[in-house]
N, C-alpha and C positions, 0 to 999 in steps of 0.2 A: 516672320515668314521668310526671311533672309537667312535666318539662322538654321531653319531646317532645309530649305533649297538648297543653297550653296554647297554644306557637304554633301548631299546628296548627288548632286552634278559632279563634284570633285570625286567620288568615288565611281562614278558612272565612266569619265572619261580618263580616269588615270589608270596605266597599267597594272597588273594584277598584283606584281610584286612590290608595289610604291603605294598603294592604297592608304596604308596604316599612316605612312609618314605625311602623305597629302592632307588626309583627313585631320592629322593632328598637327600639321601648319596651320590649317583654318584655325582652329581653336586658339594657337599661340597668334595667330594676327589679330582676334577678337580681344584677346588678354593685352597684346602692346598697343592695341589701339584705344582701350580704356586707360591703361598706363600714360599714354600719350595725351589724353582729353584731361587727364585729373592734372597734369604738368602745365596744361595750356591755362586752365582755370587757376593757378595759383595768383595771388594777388600782385605780386611782383612781373607777372607776364603779362597776362590779358585779363585779369579778373579785377580789375579796378574799376573805378566807377566811369571812368573815360574810355576805356577799350573794353568793355565786358562785352557790347554788341559784335565785334569782331570774332570774338570766341563763340559767339552764339550763330554766327554766319558762316564759320568755316567748313562747317559740315555740309553746306550746301554746294560749297567748290567739290568735294568729295563725291557728291550725290551725282553731281551734272557730269562729273568725269567717268563715275560707275555707269551712268545710262550710255553714255558714248562707246566705251569699251564692250557694253552689250552688244553692240553691233556686230563685232567680231569674233563673237565666242561660238565656237563651233557645235553642231547639234551632238546629242549623244547617241550611241550606237542603238538603244534601245528605242528611242523616238526615230529613228531613220526606218527601224525595222517594223514597228506597230503602226506607227502613223504614215509614214510615207511609203511604207512596203517596199522600200530600197536595201534588198540582201546584198548587192556588193558593197554599197556605202556603209552598211552596218559591219559587215566583215574587215573593211578595211579601217573601219574607226576603230 
């Protein structure tokens, strides 16, 4: 769900001349996150028998942070125009 909603939101709120760069940065973030998680799960880092539960619980921290930051995300111009009928806010966005 997040892999389809996040790029759509990024494309709606980014300036027209930077949409491709911002859309590509989302995919780059996904790939770097996968690379980071593979590094975390190495046996010498957090993949041992004594520390595997830390590696399993680490995404919870990022999920809670993401939910908190979601409160500060601006609404898209399309949402403001269609749902809220706020033409000045949509033009400003």
